[in-house]
C-alpha positions in Angstrom: -8.4 54.9 -1.1 -5.5 52.8 -0.1 -2.1 54.2 0.8 0.1 54.9 -2.3 -2.8 54.9 -4.7 -2.4 56.4 -8.0 -5.8 58.2 -8.0 -5.6 62.0 -8.3 -8.0 64.7 -7.9 -8.3 68.5 -8.4 -7.4 70.9 -5.8 -10.1 72.9 -3.9 -10.8 76.3 -5.4 -11.6 79.2 -3.2 -15.3 79.4 -2.5 -16.0 75.8 -3.4 -16.7 73.0 -1.1 -15.1 70.4 -3.4 -12.7 67.9 -1.7 -9.6 66.4 -3.2 -8.7 62.8 -2.8 -5.3 61.6 -1.9 -2.6 62.1 -4.5 -3.9 65.4 -6.0 -1.1 67.3 -4.4 1.1 64.5 -3.3 -0.5 63.9 0.1 -0.3 60.4 1.6 -2.0 59.0 4.7 -0.3 60.0 7.9 1.3 57.5 10.2 -1.3 55.3 11.9 -3.9 55.7 9.1 -5.4 52.5 8.1 -4.9 51.3 4.5 -7.9 52.4 2.4 -8.7 55.4 4.5 -9.1 58.6 2.6 -7.7 61.9 3.7 -9.6 64.9 2.5 -8.7 68.5 2.2 -10.4 71.0 4.6 -13.6 72.4 3.4 -14.7 76.0 3.6 -16.6 75.2 6.8 -13.6 73.7 8.5 -12.2 75.5 11.5 -9.1 77.6 11.4 -7.2 75.1 13.4 -8.0 72.3 11.0 -6.8 74.4 8.1 -3.6 75.2 9.9 -3.0 71.5 10.7 -3.6 70.6 7.1 -1.2 73.2 5.8 1.4 72.0 8.2 1.0 68.5 6.8 1.7 69.9 3.4 5.1 71.2 4.4 4.2 74.9 5.3 6.0 75.9 8.6 4.0 77.3 11.5 5.9 80.5 11.8 4.8 81.5 8.3 1.2 80.8 9.0 1.2 83.0 12.2 1.4 86.2 10.2 -1.9 87.1 8.5 -0.3 89.7 6.3 1.7 87.1 4.4 -0.2 85.8 1.4 0.5 82.5 -0.2 2.9 84.0 -2.8 5.1 85.5 -0.1 5.1 82.2 1.7 6.0 80.4 -1.5 8.8 82.9 -2.1 10.3 82.3 1.4 10.0 78.6 1.2 11.6 78.6 -2.3 14.5 80.8 -1.3 15.2 78.5 1.6 15.0 75.4 -0.6 17.4 77.0 -3.2 19.8 77.9 -0.5 19.8 74.4 1.0 19.9 72.8 -2.5 16.5 71.1 -2.0 15.2 71.1 -5.5 13.9 67.8 -6.9 12.3 66.6 -10.2 10.2 63.5 -10.7 9.3 61.8 -14.0 6.6 59.2 -13.6 3.8 58.5 -11.3 5.4 58.5 -7.8 3.0 60.5 -5.5 4.6 59.0 -2.4 8.1 60.2 -3.3 6.7 63.7 -4.2 4.8 64.0 -0.9 7.7 62.7 1.2 10.1 65.2 -0.2 7.7 68.1 0.1 7.2 67.3 3.8 11.0 67.6 4.2 11.1 71.1 2.7 12.0 70.1 -0.9 10.5 72.1 -3.8 9.7 70.3 -7.1 10.9 71.5 -10.4 8.3 70.0 -12.7 8.9 68.5 -16.1 7.0 70.9 -18.3 7.6 68.8 -21.4 7.6 65.1 -22.3 11.1 63.9 -22.9 11.6 62.5 -26.4 11.0 58.7 -26.6 14.3 57.0 -25.7 15.4 53.7 -27.3 14.5 50.6 -25.4 17.2 49.6 -22.9 17.8 46.1 -21.8 16.6 45.5 -18.4 13.6 47.9 -18.4 12.0 47.3 -15.0 8.5 46.0 -14.6 7.5 49.3 -13.1 8.0 51.0 -16.4 4.8 49.7 -18.0 2.6 50.7 -15.1 4.1 54.1 -15.0 3.8 54.6 -18.7 0.1 53.8 -18.4 -0.3 56.5 -15.8 2.0 59.1 -17.4 -0.6 60.3 -19.9 -3.3 60.5 -17.3 -1.1 62.2 -14.7 0.1 64.8 -17.2 -3.4 65.6 -18.3 -4.5 66.0 -14.7 -1.6 68.2 -13.9 -2.6 70.5 -16.6 -6.1 70.7 -15.1 -4.8 71.3 -11.5 -5.5 74.5 -9.8 -2.7 76.9 -10.7 -3.3 78.8 -7.4 -1.9 75.9 -5.4 1.1 76.9 -3.4 3.2 74.0 -4.7 2.5 75.0 -8.3 3.7 78.6 -7.4 6.9 77.2 -5.9 7.5 75.0 -8.9 7.3 78.1 -11.2 9.7 79.9 -9.0 12.4 77.2 -9.4 11.9 76.6 -13.1 15.4 78.0 -13.8 17.1 76.2 -10.9 19.0 72.9 -11.1 17.4 69.9 -9.4 19.6 68.1 -6.9 17.4 65.0 -6.7 16.0 63.2 -9.7 13.6 60.2 -9.6 12.8 58.8 -13.0 11.3 55.6 -14.5 14.6 54.6 -15.9 18.1 55.9 -16.5 17.5 56.9 -20.1 15.1 59.7 -19.2 17.9 62.1 -18.4 21.4 62.5 -19.7 23.3 60.4 -17.2 26.8 61.7 -18.0 25.9 65.4 -18.0 24.8 65.4 -14.3 26.9 67.3 -11.8 28.5 65.5 -8.9 26.0 66.8 -6.4 22.9 65.7 -8.3 21.3 62.5 -7.0 19.7 60.0 -9.4 17.8 56.9 -8.6 19.6 54.8 -11.3 23.0 53.4 -12.1 24.4 52.7 -15.5 25.2 49.3 -17.1 23.1 47.2 -14.7 22.2 44.7 -17.4 24.7 42.3 -15.9 22.1 41.3 -13.3 18.8 43.0 -14.3 18.4 41.1 -17.5 17.9 37.4 -17.8 20.8 36.8 -20.1 23.1 39.0 -18.0 22.2 37.2 -14.8 22.6 33.8 -16.6 26.1 34.6 -17.9 27.4 36.3 -14.8 26.3 33.6 -12.4 28.8 31.2 -14.1 31.7 33.5 -12.9 30.5 33.5 -9.3 33.2 31.2 -7.9 35.9 33.6 -9.1 34.5 36.3 -6.8 32.8 34.5 -3.9 33.3 31.1 -2.3 29.8 30.0 -3.2 28.2 27.7 -5.7 25.6 29.4 -7.9 23.8 26.1 -8.3 22.9 26.3 -4.6 20.5 29.3 -5.1 20.1 30.0 -8.8 18.5 27.4 -11.1 20.8 26.4 -13.9 20.4 28.6 -16.9 21.6 28.7 -20.5 21.6 31.3 -23.2 20.6 30.0 -26.6 22.6 32.6 -28.6 25.3 30.4 -30.0 25.7 26.7 -31.0 27.9 26.0 -28.1 25.3 27.3 -25.7 22.6 25.1 -27.4 24.9 22.1 -27.1 25.4 22.7 -23.3 21.7 22.9 -22.8 21.1 19.7 -24.9 23.7 17.8 -22.8 22.0 19.0 -19.6 18.6 18.0 -20.9 19.8 14.5 -21.7 21.5 14.1 -18.3 18.2 15.1 -16.6 16.3 12.6 -18.7 18.6 9.9 -17.4 18.3 10.9 -13.8 14.5 11.3 -14.1 14.3 7.6 -15.3 16.2 6.6 -12.2 14.0 8.7 -10.0 10.9 7.1 -11.5 12.1 3.7 -10.6 12.9 4.7 -7.0 9.5 6.5 -6.6 7.6 3.4 -7.8 9.2 1.2 -5.1 9.1 3.8 -2.3 5.5 4.6 -2.9 6.4 8.3 -3.2 4.6 8.7 -6.5 4.3 12.1 -8.2 1.0 13.9 -8.3 0.8 13.3 -12.0 -0.1 9.6 -11.9 0.2 7.5 -14.9 -2.8 5.9 -16.5 -1.8 2.5 -15.2 -1.8 3.9 -11.6 -5.2 5.4 -12.1 -6.4 1.9 -13.1 -5.5 0.8 -9.6 -3.7 -2.4 -10.6 -1.0 -3.4 -8.1 1.2 -5.2 -10.5 3.1 -2.8 -12.7 3.6 -5.4 -15.4 -0.2 -5.9 -15.8 -1.4 -2.3 -15.3 -3.8 -1.1 -17.8 -5.5 2.1 -18.7 -9.2 2.5 -18.1 -11.3 0.5 -20.5 -12.7 3.7 -21.9 -9.3 4.4 -23.6 -9.3 1.0 -25.2 -5.5 0.7 -25.2 -2.8 -1.0 -23.2 0.3 0.5 -21.6 3.5 -0.1 -23.5 6.0 -2.2 -21.5 9.6 -1.0 -21.6 12.5 -3.3 -21.0 15.1 -3.0 -18.4 17.6 -1.8 -21.0 16.2 1.7 -20.6 17.3 1.7 -17.0 20.7 0.3 -17.9 21.2 3.0 -20.4 20.1 5.7 -17.9 22.5 4.3 -15.3 25.4 4.3 -17.9 24.8 8.0 -18.5 24.7 8.9 -14.8 27.8 6.9 -14.1 29.6 8.7 -17.0 28.4 12.1 -15.6 29.8 11.3 -12.1 33.1 10.1 -13.7 33.5 13.4 -15.5 33.0 15.3 -12.2 35.8 13.2 -10.8 37.9 13.8 -13.9 38.0 10.1 -14.7 37.5 10.9 -18.4 40.9 12.6 -18.9 42.7 9.6 -20.4 39.7 8.5 -22.5 39.4 9.3 -26.2 36.6 11.5 -27.3 34.6 8.6 -28.8 35.0 6.5 -25.7 33.9 9.4 -23.5 30.5 9.6 -25.3 27.7 8.1 -23.3 25.4 7.1 -26.2 25.2 7.6 -29.9 22.7 10.1 -31.4 20.4 7.3 -32.4 20.5 5.8 -29.0 19.7 9.2 -27.5 16.7 9.7 -29.7 15.3 6.3 -28.8 15.9 6.8 -25.1 14.3 10.2 -25.0 11.2 9.0 -26.9 10.8 6.1 -24.4 11.2 8.6 -21.6 8.4 10.8 -23.0 6.1 7.7 -23.0 7.1 6.8 -19.4 6.5 10.2 -17.8 3.5 10.8 -19.9 1.8 7.7 -18.4 1.7 5.7 -21.7 4.4 3.2 -20.7 5.9 1.4 -17.7 9.2 -0.4 -17.0 9.0 -4.2 -16.5 10.6 -5.6 -13.4 11.7 -2.1 -12.3 12.2 -3.4 -8.7 15.2 -5.3 -9.9 17.0 -2.0 -10.6 15.9 -0.2 -7.4 19.2 -0.6 -5.4 21.4 0.5 -8.3 19.2 3.5 -9.1 19.0 4.6 -5.4 22.8 4.5 -5.0 23.4 6.5 -8.2 20.8 9.1 -7.1 22.4 9.5 -3.7 25.8 10.2 -5.4 24.3 12.7 -7.8 22.5 14.5 -5.0 25.8 14.8 -3.1 27.4 16.7 -6.0 24.4 18.4 -7.6 22.4 20.6 -5.2 19.6 21.0 -7.8 18.6 17.4 -7.8 15.6 18.1 -5.6 14.1 20.7 -7.9 14.4 18.5 -11.1 11.4 16.3 -10.6 10.3 13.8 -13.2 9.0 15.8 -16.0 12.2 17.7 -17.1 10.3 21.0 -17.5 12.3 24.0 -18.7 11.1 27.6 -18.7 11.9 29.6 -21.9 12.3 33.4 -21.5 13.1 36.2 -23.8 16.6 37.4 -23.0 15.8 41.0 -22.3 12.1 41.3 -21.4 10.4 41.7 -18.1 6.9 41.3 -16.5 6.6 37.7 -17.7 6.2 38.6 -21.4 6.4 35.7 -23.9 7.5 33.2 -21.2 6.7 29.6 -21.9 7.1 26.2 -20.1 8.2 23.2 -22.2 9.4 19.6 -21.6 10.3 18.5 -25.1 13.8 19.4 -26.3 12.8 19.2 -29.9 10.1 21.9 -29.5 12.5 24.2 -27.6 15.3 24.0 -30.2 12.7 24.5 -33.0 11.4 27.6 -31.3 14.9 29.1 -31.0 15.8 28.2 -34.6 12.7 29.8 -36.0 13.2 33.1 -34.3 15.6 35.3 -36.3 16.5 37.9 -33.7 19.8 39.6 -32.8 21.9 37.6 -30.4 21.1 40.0 -27.5 17.4 39.4 -28.0 17.6 35.6 -28.1 16.0 33.2 -25.7 17.2 32.0 -22.3 16.3 28.6 -21.0 16.2 27.9 -17.3 15.4 24.7 -15.3 11.9 24.9 -13.9 11.4 24.2 -10.2 9.1 21.2 -10.4 8.9 20.8 -6.6 7.9 24.3 -5.2 6.5 24.9 -1.8 2.7 25.3 -2.1 0.2 27.1 0.1 -3.2 25.5 -0.2 -2.1 23.7 -3.3 -1.2 27.1 -5.0 2.1 28.3 -6.2 3.6 31.6 -5.0 6.7 33.7 -5.2 8.3 36.3 -3.0 9.1 39.9 -4.0 12.1 41.1 -1.9 13.4 44.7 -2.1 17.0 45.8 -1.6 18.7 49.1 -2.1 22.2 49.8 -3.4 23.7 53.2 -2.4 27.2 52.7 -3.6 29.3 50.3 -5.7 32.7 51.2 -4.4 32.6 50.4 -1.5 29.7 48.1 -2.3 26.8 49.1 0.1 23.6 47.1 0.1 20.5 47.7 2.2 18.0 44.9 2.7 14.3 45.5 3.4 12.8 43.6 6.2 9.3 43.4 4.7 8.4 41.6 1.6 5.2 40.2 0.0 4.0 37.0 -1.6 2.2 36.8 -4.9 -0.1 33.8 -5.6 -1.2 32.3 -8.8 -4.9 32.4 -9.7 -4.8 28.6 -10.6 -4.1 25.5 -8.6 -0.7 24.1 -9.2 -0.4 21.2 -11.6 2.4 19.9 -13.9 -0.2 18.5 -16.3 -1.0 22.0 -17.5 2.0 24.0 -18.6 0.0 27.2 -19.1 1.9 30.3 -17.8 -1.2 31.3 -15.7 -0.4 28.3 -13.5 3.3 28.6 -13.2 4.0 32.4 -13.3 3.0 34.6 -10.4 3.9 37.9 -12.0 1.3 40.5 -11.1 1.3 41.7 -14.7 0.0 38.3 -15.8 -2.2 37.3 -12.9 -4.1 40.7 -12.8 -5.8 39.8 -16.1 -7.1 36.5 -14.8 -9.9 35.5 -12.5 -9.3 33.2 -9.5 -10.0 29.6 -10.3 -13.2 28.2 -8.7 -11.3 25.2 -7.4 -8.8 27.2 -5.6 -8.8 27.3 -1.8 -11.1 30.0 -0.2 -8.4 30.5 2.4 -6.3 32.4 -0.1 -6.9 36.1 -0.4 -8.9 37.3 -3.3 -6.3 39.9 -4.2 -3.6 37.2 -4.3 -1.0 38.9 -2.1 0.3 38.2 1.4 2.7 40.2 3.5 5.8 38.3 4.8 4.4 38.8 8.3 1.2 37.0 7.3 3.3 34.2 5.8 5.3 33.8 9.1 2.0 33.4 10.9 1.0 30.7 8.5 4.3 28.9 9.2 3.9 29.3 12.9 0.5 27.6 12.9 2.1 24.6 11.2 4.9 24.3 13.6 7.5 25.8 11.2 7.7 29.3 12.6 11.5 29.3 12.9 12.0 28.5 9.3 11.7 32.1 8.2 14.4 33.5 10.4 16.7 30.5 10.2 16.4 29.4 6.5 14.4 31.7 4.2 15.4 35.2 5.2 19.2 34.5 5.6 19.3 32.6 2.4 17.7 35.5 0.4 20.3 37.9 1.9 23.2 35.7 0.9 21.8 35.3 -2.7 21.5 39.0 -3.1 24.9 39.7 -1.7 26.6 37.1 -3.9 24.8 38.4 -7.0 25.8 42.0 -6.4 29.4 41.1 -5.7 29.6 39.4 -9.1 28.1 42.4 -10.9 30.2 45.0 -9.0 32.9 45.3 -11.7 30.4 45.7 -14.5 28.2 48.6 -13.2 29.0 52.2 -13.6 29.9 53.2 -10.0 28.6 56.8 -10.1 28.8 58.5 -6.8 25.6 60.2 -5.5 23.4 57.7 -7.2 21.3 54.9 -5.7 18.8 52.3 -7.0 16.0 50.2 -5.6 15.7 46.7 -7.0 13.1 43.9 -6.6 14.3 40.3 -6.4 12.0 37.4 -7.0 12.4 34.1 -5.1 10.6 30.8 -5.2 10.8 28.4 -2.2 11.4 24.7 -2.6 9.8 22.0 -0.5 12.7 22.3 1.9 11.9 26.0 2.3 15.1 26.9 0.4 14.8 30.1 -1.6 15.8 30.1 -5.3 16.6 33.4 -7.0 14.7 33.7 -10.3 15.4 37.3 -11.4 16.2 40.8 -10.3 14.1 43.8 -11.6 15.2 47.4 -12.0 12.5 50.0 -11.4 10.2 47.5 -9.5 6.5 48.3 -9.7 5.2 50.6 -7.0 1.6 50.4 -8.3 -0.9 50.1 -5.5 -2.8 47.3 -7.1 -3.8 45.5 -3.8 -4.2 46.5 -0.2 -0.8 44.8 0.5 1.1 46.6 -2.2 -0.6 49.9 -1.4 0.8 49.6 2.1 4.3 48.2 1.5 5.1 50.0 -1.7 4.4 53.4 -0.1 6.4 52.3 3.0 9.5 51.2 1.0 9.5 54.5 -0.9 9.4 56.6 2.2 12.1 54.5 3.8 14.3 54.8 0.7 14.2 58.6 1.1 15.2 58.2 4.7 18.3 56.3 3.7 19.4 58.3 0.7 18.4 61.8 1.9 18.1 62.0 5.7 21.1 59.8 6.4 23.4 62.1 4.5 22.8 64.7 7.3 22.3 62.4 10.3 24.0 59.0 10.3 21.8 58.0 13.2 18.5 58.9 11.7 15.5 56.5 11.4 15.9 54.3 8.3 12.6 52.5 8.5 12.6 48.8 7.7 16.0 48.9 5.9 19.0 47.2 7.4 22.6 47.3 6.3 23.2 44.0 4.5 26.7 44.5 3.1 29.4 47.2 3.2 32.8 46.2 2.0 36.0 48.2 2.4 36.8 50.6 -0.4 38.5 48.9 -3.3 41.3 50.8 -5.1 40.8 50.7 -8.8 43.5 48.7 -10.6 45.8 50.6 -13.0 44.7 50.7 -16.6 45.9 47.6 -18.4 44.9 48.5 -21.9 47.2 49.4 -24.8 49.5 52.2 -23.7 49.6 54.2 -26.9 51.4 57.6 -27.2 53.3 59.7 -29.7 56.7 61.1 -29.1 58.7 63.5 -31.2 59.4 67.2 -31.9 57.5 69.3 -34.2 59.4 70.5 -37.3 58.9 73.3 -39.7 60.5 73.9 -43.0 63.3 76.6 -42.9 62.8 79.8 -44.8 65.1 80.2 -47.8 67.4 83.0 -46.7 71.1 83.5 -46.1 72.2 81.9 -42.9 73.4 84.2 -40.1 76.8 84.1 -38.4 76.2 82.4 -35.1 79.3 83.4 -33.1 80.2 86.8 -34.2 81.2 89.3 -31.5 81.0 92.9 -32.7 82.4 94.2 -29.5 85.8 93.0 -30.3 88.3 95.8 -31.0 90.2 96.1 -34.3 92.7 98.5 -32.9 95.6 96.3 -34.0 94.7 96.3 -37.6 94.0 99.1 -40.0 90.8 98.5 -42.0 91.3 98.0 -45.8 89.8 100.2 -48.4 87.9 99.0 -51.4 89.9 99.0 -54.6 93.1 100.1 -53.0 96.0 98.8 -55.2 98.4 101.4 -53.8 98.0 100.2 -50.3 100.4 97.3 -51.1 102.7 98.5 -53.9 104.5 95.2 -54.0 101.6 93.2 -55.1 100.8 92.6 -58.8 97.3 92.9 -60.2 95.3 89.7 -60.3 91.9 88.6 -61.3 89.2 89.5 -58.8 88.4 87.0 -56.1 85.1 85.4 -56.5 85.7 82.4 -54.4 83.6 83.7 -51.6 80.4 84.2 -53.6 79.6 80.6 -54.4 80.2 79.6 -50.7 77.9 82.4 -49.5 75.1 81.4 -51.9 74.9 77.9 -50.8 71.4 77.1 -49.7 71.5 73.5 -48.5 74.9 73.4 -46.8 74.8 73.8 -43.0 78.4 75.0 -42.7 80.0 77.7 -44.8 83.6 78.9 -44.6 84.7 82.4 -45.5 87.6 84.8 -44.6 87.1 88.0 -42.8 89.8 90.5 -42.1 88.7 90.9 -38.5 90.4 89.7 -35.4 88.1 87.9 -33.0 89.1 87.3 -29.4 86.8 84.4 -28.6 87.2 81.1 -26.7 88.5 78.1 -28.6 86.0 76.4 -30.8 83.8 79.5 -31.1 86.2 82.2 -32.5 89.2 82.6 -34.6 92.3 84.7 -34.1 93.8 87.0 -36.7 97.5 87.5 -36.6 98.3 90.2 -39.1 101.7 92.0 -39.3 102.1 93.9 -42.5 105.0 96.0 -41.3 107.4 93.9 -43.3 107.0 93.2 -47.0 106.2 89.7 -47.9 104.8 88.8 -44.6 101.8 86.5 -44.3 98.4 87.5 -43.0 96.4 84.8 -41.4 92.7 85.5 -41.9 90.1 84.2 -39.5 87.5 81.7 -40.3 83.8 82.1 -39.6 81.3 79.4 -38.8 78.0 80.1 -40.5 74.8 78.1 -39.8 71.1 78.2 -40.2 69.0 79.3 -37.3 67.8 76.4 -35.2 70.6 74.1 -36.4 73.7 73.0 -34.7 76.8 72.7 -36.8 79.6 70.4 -35.8 83.0 71.8 -34.9 84.5 69.9 -37.7 83.0 72.5 -40.1 85.6 75.1 -39.1 88.3 75.6 -41.6 91.4 77.6 -41.8 92.3 79.5 -44.8 95.9 80.5 -45.2 97.5 82.4 -48.1 100.8 80.9 -49.2 101.2 83.3 -52.0 102.3 86.9 -52.0 99.6 89.4 -51.5 97.9 90.3 -54.7 96.1 93.6 -54.6 93.1 92.0 -56.2 92.8 89.8 -53.2 92.0 92.8 -51.1 88.8 93.5 -53.1 86.3 92.8 -50.4 83.3 94.3 -52.1 81.5 90.9 -52.2 81.7 90.9 -48.4 80.3 94.4 -48.1 77.3 93.4 -50.1 76.7 90.3 -48.0 77.6 91.3 -44.4 74.9 94.0 -43.9 72.3 91.4 -44.4 73.8 88.9 -42.0 72.8 88.6 -38.3 74.3 86.9 -35.4 72.4 84.3 -33.4 71.7 87.0 -30.8 70.1 89.1 -33.5 72.7 91.9 -33.7 73.7 93.1 -37.1 77.3 92.6 -38.1 78.7 95.5 -40.2 82.3 95.9 -41.3 84.1 98.7 -39.4 84.3 102.1 -41.1 87.9 103.0 -42.3 89.5 105.5 -40.1 92.3 106.3 -42.5 94.5 105.0 -45.2 97.2 102.5 -44.8 
């Protein structure tokens, strides 16, 4: 079995000679073991030394094996206690035997998922590895239930069933509650990565690249358009028409230079040297349609207008004057173009337009770096906006069919189609198309930290490359598509039957053809720049959770000039060992990922395998929040209780030694005063409920500071003298009364005995309190006047 294989087996029971294949308990081939070599468990007849060596490989220390008195349960307890103390508990959801075995060798103990998480809603950007893992989930769970429960790792898993895992490796982020994790729990996913892991996200964000990096996205990413809105459709239609015009010019130049495309027209197959007299083979019984030079003139007009817009020469032109052709003219031109590239027509006297077409193409090439990949056929690849693994991808070269497909599909905007320019001039190996799968690892988003893997692998198509056949089997190299197809009989026998090469093998291929330096000087550096630029654009849109990491798989296609073009980026790239090449490299990249994210946290100088630090920017301070600053200011209020307001500034400590207290109903105290009606003026004032300030007279002298007390000057030694009564400031609790509320009450009349009836005050004062809370009672009389 090859390294990293998904095959599992049962553990060896005591007394049985059964042998388990790789993967039953997470074992992987040791260093130096050839791919495909199977490592077996020790049999009953194996020597004691072989058994000890095998247990050491499974993560059991030597010192625990030296004591014969310790059984496996005690060993499991000691290893578990050590792992809990060092926070080495991990959980894996999915078929990742290499990750499991690598962590176990480092002393980690697995807390197994004893349940299947509920199905989560489909998330945009589901990686291609999700499908392969889903297929193996059911099989793996069934096999785990049948495993030998006496295995020491199963015992250790049961011992940590109540512990918190500090390392989680899952198929995708939705498996666990991302926001409920503690800060010291590691997860192999980030949130909100759809900005670059979905086709629509990558398409939209690449347009903003010049705002973040001094680079042109058209130099490494084929132009792409989302077909979600009418404005997006119009942009695509304008690009398609411009490409039609430039393709006509390219056809004229190729005819004169002799650099004809592989797809020869029927007139070329007839072998006639004169383009004006070329005919199809007699078996077809039809002649080629001759197109006038007006087609080339119209195409030149469109290209000149395009160059003028790039130089802003259309600023002063009206909207009608800025239009290249009318709609009817466009329809006619496109139909003639279809006939031309389809081999059903030719352009008469095309050599007369060669110089003009060559000059315009040179100008377009200088401003448009994608001129080389356009070709003659104007082929576009139509992809679902949020699907992976090559599902529902089609190649088309008729704009009417593309727009009709989009209009007939009534899907939400996020699930609409994305159209991208197809690379019509790819680099071929033995006349077969291929792409490159390149891994990179992101361990932090602030500061952005990217690790680039030195090894990659090539994926070949099962068919020979041809633009005559737009079948996805010819133009898509995804393993999920090609694995269902058989290799074409006409394909070169020099290609591997499993359709994969390592990057090292590809470099050997280039070396034999005298282009050995191209990999290190063009291909590898360009892929690194494309990944760095893409991640810098997406940096502000990803959830930058600390203690997370994620491994991504980028797909590149090389042009004839060996220039790599980024096609897409996959989250959760497949780790399925489908070929000898993937069995070796996929296992290797998983082990090296653990070295970077686990070992390097303890030792910065540890071995990191084939990873190299690609980019680490200085930490970026987060900008202040610029959203709506909404807040509420104010003081809470409560409705006051309906009760008599207390006297706020009454000092009961004041002495009344200068005044003799009055006695209730004492007309003889002042014999000179005549009877008068009782005084009831105070009662209405004291019963006021809504007034904040009440004025009343009290026969008490108060020695208080100005503004807070009143003085009483009373001299009754002489008949007819005036007594100045104090004023009292009454207020509700919690309210502040103005000083203007104080009033002075003076008696200009002679004292009436009835005025001295203060019984209303006695009934009121006992229920009154000062602000400090002390009761205010009238002084008891010490004698008669």
